[in-house]
N, C-alpha and C positions, 0 to 999 in steps of 0.2 A: 446479336446484342448491338454490334457496331452500327449496324443499318438503323435498329430501332432507335438509337440515340441520335443519329443524324436526323431522323423523321423528326422526333421531338423538338430537336433544335431548331430546324427549319420551321416548323409550325409555330413555335415561339417568337421566331424573328420575323415572320410573314406579314403580321400587322405593321410593325416598324417599317417594313419597305414599301407596303401599299400606301401608307400615310404620307410617304416621302415622293409617291409617283413613280416608283421603281418598277422593274419587271415583274410580271406574275411568278408566283413561286409554286413549284410543283413538288411534291413531297418525295417523288420518285427520281425526278432529274434534276433537282436542287433550283439553284436560281437561275441557271443557263439553259435554254432550250436547244441549244447547240454547244458541244463540248468535245474537243480533239486535241490529242496529243502525238505530235507527229514524231515518235520515237518506234522502233522496231517493235516493242510490245505492245505500243499505241496503236499500231496497225494491225499486228496478228491478234490479239485480244481484244480489240475494240467492242466487240458485242458482250463479251464476258463481264466488261468493266462499265458498261453502258456509256461508251464513248461513240463519237460519230467518226466518220472516214471519208477524205475527199474523194476515193474512187467509188463510194457507194452513195454519198448524199450530194454530189455537185455533177450536173450535167456539163458545165464548163467552170473551170478553176483557175485562178490566177489570169496571167497574160496570155490566154490561148484561146481568143476569139477567133483565130484564123482557123481553127478546128473546123468551124462550121462550114468553111468555104469549099466548092468543089474542086476536083483536082485539077481540072483544065478550063479553059476559055472564062476566067474570071475577068468582069470587066473592070475595068481602071475607076470607074465612076465610085465604086466602094471605098476608094482610097483618099486620103487627106489631101486637099490642095495646099500647098504650102509654097509661097512665091508664085511661079507662073506654071508651075507643073503638079501634077498628082505623083506621090510617093508611095510607094508599098511598105514604108516604114511605119506609117500610122493609118487610121481608119477616118472615113467620113461617117459620123455618126447620124448624119441627116439624111444618109442615102436610103431609100426605098427599097433597093437591091439588097444592101446589107441587111436590113429589117427581113426581108423576104428569105435570105439564106438562114438567119438565125430561126425564124418561124417554121422553116421547112426541117431545120435541124431537130427542133423541139418535138415536131410532130411525127418524125419518123423514128426517132429513138427514146421519147419519154411522153407517149401517149397515154400510158397508164395511169391509174389514179394516185400512184405514189408520187408525193412531193420532192421535187428536186430543187436544188438551188443554182442560180446561174451568174457567174460573174460577167458583167458587162463593162469590161475596163480596156481603157486606152492600151496600147503597146508600150513597153516599159522605155519611156523617153517623152521629152517636152513638147513635141510636136502638136500643133493644133490646126485642125482643119479650117481654112478660110475662104471656103466656097461661098457663094451668096446665101445659100439655105443655113448653112451654119451661122454665118454672122447675122442673119435674121433671128436665129434662134437666140442670139446673144453671146455667141462665141467671141472672145479675143484674141489677140495673138499668142496669150499666155492660159488661157482658161477655156477649156472643153467641156466644162460642167453642164451649161445649158443644152448642148446638142444630145450628151449622154444621157442626161435625165430625161428628155423628150422621148430618146429610144426606149429607156427603160419603163416609163410610163405606158407607152404602146405596148410592150411586151407583156406588162404586168396585168394589164387589161384585158389582153387576149388569152394569157393563160394564167386564170385568178387562182389556181391550186398550185402553182410555183412560185418560188421566191427569186427576185431579181436584185442584184447588188451592184452598187457603184463603190468607189474607194476615195478614201481621202488621201491622196498621194499625187505629187507632180501638177499635172493640169486639170485635176478634178478634186480642188480643195474647196471650192465654193460651194454654199449650201444652196439647196433648191429654192427657186423664187416660189414656187405654187406648191401645194400640197401633193403628196405622191401617195399611191394607193397603199393599202396595209401591208400587201405582200412585195414590199420593197424595203431594201436596206442598204448599209454603207459598211464596208470592210475599213478598219482604222488601224494603222499600223502604230506600235508602240516603240517604233525605233529611236523616235526623239525623246522618249521618257527613260531615263537612265535605270538599270538594273541596281537600285540601290536599296540596302537593308534599312535605311533611314529616310526620312523626308528630304525632299529636294524642292526647289522653286519649280522644277518641272513637272513636278507631280500635280501640283495645283493648276498649272496651265492644262495639263491632259485631262484632268477631271473636268475644267471648264469646257473643253472640246467636246468631250464625250456627252455632256449634259445639253450643250449646243445641238449636236446631231440628233440627240434622243427627241429634241423638240420637232424636229423636222422629218424624220424619217422613223417607221416603227421598229425596225430591227437595226441595232448597231452591234457589229460583231467586232472584237479586237484581236489583231494579229500580235501574240506577243513571242518572247523568246526566252528558252531555256538551256542554252548551251553557249558555250565557247566555240564559234565555229571554226576556229583555226586550231582547236584542240580537243578532240572527242574524248580522250584518253584520260587526261587529268580529272579527278574529281571535282566537282563545280557546286557551290553551297546556294542551290536555288530555293530550298523551302521558306525559310523565313521571308526572302523578297517576294516569292510568288504569292505567299498568304496574304501580305500586305495588299499586293496588287490585285488579287482575285476578289477580296473584300470590298476595295475600292470600286472595282468593275461592277460588283453587285448593287453597291450604293447608288450607282450611276445610272442604272437601268438597263446596262449592257444585257444583251439577249444571247450572245454566243462569245465563245472563247477557241482561237487557235493556238495552241502553244507550239510553236515551231522549234523542233529539236533536230537531232540528227538523220530523221527520216528513216529510210531503211538500213543505213549503215551502223555498225556496231558503235556504242559509247559506254563509258564505264558507268554501272551501276544504272543503266537506263530502264530495266524492269522494277527496281525499287522507286526509281523517279516517278514512273508511268502511275505505279500504284497509288503512291502518296498523294500526288498532285490530281488525280482522278477522284480521290475521297474529298479535297480540299476543294474541288469545283463543284462537288454537290454540297457542300456545307464549310466554307472558308472559316467558321468559328472553332472547327477543331484543332486539337493540339498536334501540330506536325510532328513534335518530338515524339509523343506517343504513338502516332502513326509508324514514324520511322522504326522505332524499337520493335511494335509489333509484327511490321512486314521483314525486318532483319531476321527475327526469331523464325517467321515462317519460311523465309526463302533460304536463310545461311543457318541452319540449326548449329553449326559447330563454330563459325567464324561471326555470326551475327552481332555479337555483344562488340568485337573489335571494330566492325564496319559501323555499327551505330556510333560507337564512341568518337570515331575520326569524323564522322558526318557533325556531330555536335561539336567538334573542336573548330572546324572549318567554317562552320556557320557562325560560331561566336566570335572568331577572330575576324570574320567579314564585317560583322556588326561593331566590333570594336573599332576598326579601321573606319568604317562608315563611308568608303569609296564605292563608286559604282562598280559592279562586276564587269570584268574584260568580256567583250563579244567577239573581239577578233585581235587575240594576242597569242603571245608564245609564253614560255614558263618564266622567262627574265622578267617580263613585264608584270606577270600576275603575282611575282613574289612582294609586290608593292603593294597588293589589294588584300589578299586573305590566305595567299599561299605560303607556308613555311616550311622549307626543306627538313628543318630539324624535327618537324612533327611528321611529316610524310615519309621520309625515308623508313624510320623504325615500323610504321605501320605497312608499309609494303613488305619489309622484310618479315613481319610477324605473319602477314598473308601468306607469304611463301611456305613458311613453316607449317601453318595451320593445313595447307593444301593435302598435306601427308595424310591427315586425319579424316578427311572429307571423302564422300563417294557419292554416287548417282547424280543426280541434277544440280545439287550443291556443287559437287566437284568441277562439273561441266562448266558451270556458270562462273565458278570463282577462278579457274584455270585460264578464262579468257580475261577476266578482269585483272587478275596477277600481271598476265603478260602484257597486256595494254598498258599497264602502269609503269611497266619497264621503260618505256619511251620517256616518260616524265623522270624517272630516276636518270637516263641517259643524259635528258636535257639538262639536269642539276648538275652533273658532272661536267657538261661541256661548258657552262657558264661559269662554273667554279674552277675551269681550267684543270681538272681531275680525269682527264681523259683515258687514263693508262690504268685507273684504279677500278678493277671489278667490273669493266664494261663488257668484257668477254662472254661472261654468263648472262648479263643483261640482253645483249644482242641477241643472242640464242634465243632467250625466251621471246622476243618480239618478232625473230624469224619464223618461230613455231608458230605465232598467231598470223602471220602473213600466209604460212602454208595451210591453215585452216579456212583460207579464202576470204579473210578480213583483210582487204588490201589497203584502205585509206583511213586516214585518221584526222581527215577535215573536210569542211565543205567544200575546199578547192581541189579535192582529190589528190592531196598529197599522199604520195605512196609508201607505204612501210619500207619497200625494197629498195625504193630510191635513199630514203632517209638512212637506211643501213649501208649502203653502198658508199653514200658521200661521207657518213661517219668514219668508216675504215679508211676512206681515201686521207680523211682530216688526221686519223690516227698514224698512217703510213708515212704522210708527210711530215709530221711532227719528229716521228723516229728518224727520217732521212736529213732534215735540214734544221731541227729546233736546236741543236747544239752549235751549229754554224751560224745561225742567224744573228748578225750583229745589232740588229735593230730591235730585238725581240726585248719587249718591255720598256723601250725608250719611249719619251714622251714628244708627240707630234704636237703642231700647234695648228688650227685652222685659221687660215687669213680671211677666208670669206664664211659667213653665217652657215651652220648646220642646220638641217632640218629639225623641226621641235621635236618629233617623235623618235630622231636619229642623231643624238647629239654626243654620243660617246665616242669619241675619236680613238680612243684609247684600244678600241676593238681591231685597228689595223694593226697594231703591232703585239698583239698577244700571242703570235705564233700558232695561231689555228686557222686553218682555213674554214671558210663558212660552209653552209649546206646550202648550195644553189636552188633546190626545189623548193626550201621555205625560206622566204625572206625574212623572219624573224630569227634566223639561226646564222648569228656571226657575221653579218655584213653591214656596212654604212651604207643606207640609201640615201641619195642626194638628188635633189632637184635644183641644184644652184645653177644660177644663170648669170652671164653665159658660161662660168667654168666654176670649179671648186680648186682653190688655192691651198696647198699646205706646205708648212715649214718643216723640214725634215731635218734632224741634228747630224752634225759632222761626228764621224766616230772613225777614231785611228785605224787605218788599214782597211777601210770599207772602199772596195772598187767597183762592186757592182750593185745596182739598184733593181729589185724586181718589184713589179706591182701587178697584183691580181685583181681580177674583175669577175662577176658573176653575170650570167644573162638568164632571165626568165621570161619568154614572150607572153605567157598567159596573164601575167600582172605587169606588162609593158615595161619591163626593166631591161634596158639597151644598153650595148656598149658606148663608151663615148667616142666621140669622131676624132680625138687627137688627145695625146699626153705629151706634155712638154716639160723637160727639166732645165732649169737654169741654176747656175752657182755664181754668187756674187754679182748677182744682176745680169750675168752674160748667159744666153741661152746655149745650152749644150747640145740638146738634141731633141727631136721630136718623132713620136710612133703613133701610127694608127692602128688601135688594138683589133685583132681579128680572133674569131673562135679557135680554140685549139683543136687539131686535128683529131685528138684521142677523147677529148672533153667538150663537147660542142657548148656545154651550158657554162664553161669557164673561159678566160682569155688571160693571157700572161705577157706584160711587156717588160723587156729589160734594157736598163742603160748602163753603159762603162761609164765610170767616174774617172776623169783624168787625174794622174798623180799630181800635175802642177795646178790644179782648180784649188780656189779656196774662198772663203766666203759662205754665205747663206745658201741653204740648198732648198730650193721652192719646185714644187711639183705643180703643175697647172694641167686640171683634167676638165676637158671642154666637153660638155654635155650636147648630145643629139638633140637639136631643138624639135626634131620631129616626135620625140618620146619623152615623157614628163621625167622619168626617173633613171639613174643609172645605179650602180651598187659596186662599190669598191671593198674588196674581200681581204687583202693582206698587203702590206709594205715591208718587204724583208733586204736587209742588206748584208753582202757577204764579201770575202777577201778576194774572190775571182770568180 
């Protein structure tokens, strides 16, 4: 019945879209000839759900043009001329040899009649080849589009049964000057189009961008986003937002959608998300609330009503606040958009209770989901300074999840086990020093501007160590130039000052070059932070405060100029 209703709705809407010059509508596939959902179930159940898959449908995907190159003896002529040298960091798209490599790769691997798609994209940087051939094609120092489109045209004419795509990205944002063959297209990222449940100025801009590209290439694919990529475990209210966007894409004549999620990594409710979004891509006029309710009953016979009700709740909260959904944030920031701990915690507790009644596939799926959401509960307790309240059981649930080979909770491969180890270190530190810390809860004053997204200096005297593996968790990130200066209150009996820092090489968070303490305008001491022997992702600096010293106490933290950011973790004061 559901499929019949979808077909009827599409047939009724098809004349409207054809009058507007939109993409052709197929009653089986819906408004889009290419549909992909990059979630675990979107990969494993792609054929069942009528979805595409990059492993099956793309001969080259993303910034992977280098896969066509031979292993040895590659001529430098295929690489970009930047300045007076050729660099392997970018390609020369006017190179006949590069064309030959691509042609040979397609001939050798995709000579069958099956249609494949090929992304002919520059490497992920802004370099543009400035050789004579590329400049003659029309390249500028910032625009590689002319040479890229020339190459795509040659390939499209050579292989008329395959599709070849450029991208609207960095150095390839310019439209083609001349018409391209019908088997060409463009990949357009929706990164600059906020995931908002309400209209935004960027929506109008993105719509205009899509319509413009549709006039110049036959196939416009949109690369969109359906996860918070720094937190795969906390529920994410994507249905209302995506229905609005999918409808817009259909109106603009978009031919394909790639919805980027957690890939092969586990994320909460990913199966439900896959099923509902797959239906919406076939027909964006369907009621997502009905779809959620139906699939919840199908996937979770015991707990489905609780799950559906919570989804409705966070979707409604997101619509009420009207703010873009966070794509790279921690729990503390999402509390300001759609996530209310007072609603989530009872839901999670109820899920744990219902687990006792479930069995079979429902139990297997719900156990993982409930265990994953334990990380969210732990984060709520960390943010609210309740780290000793019921955290042992939650950490046990999360550890069980890790033992089930679900190791990461973010796109950046933040490890469950690193999180748990650092959380326990935070608890142990508070037990050892919390009652002795004379600066706990005291107000610091920043004497230099703080970074826009990290402007809560009270985090440095909350008594809780941060978690170095995740920069959202309890650290003050600073890019102050040349130094961050902080005024520290004088406290009777305080004779030792301890400042801790965190290090994260992956995110280029480095130690400062020096830390200086002055009192009453007189410099007392200077120290150079070094990684701690037993904790290489932390560093601690200590200063003795002379009993005779008086006046304002100022800490000056000098940033390493070679690295953009540093992370202050905690500032503590002790009697000795």
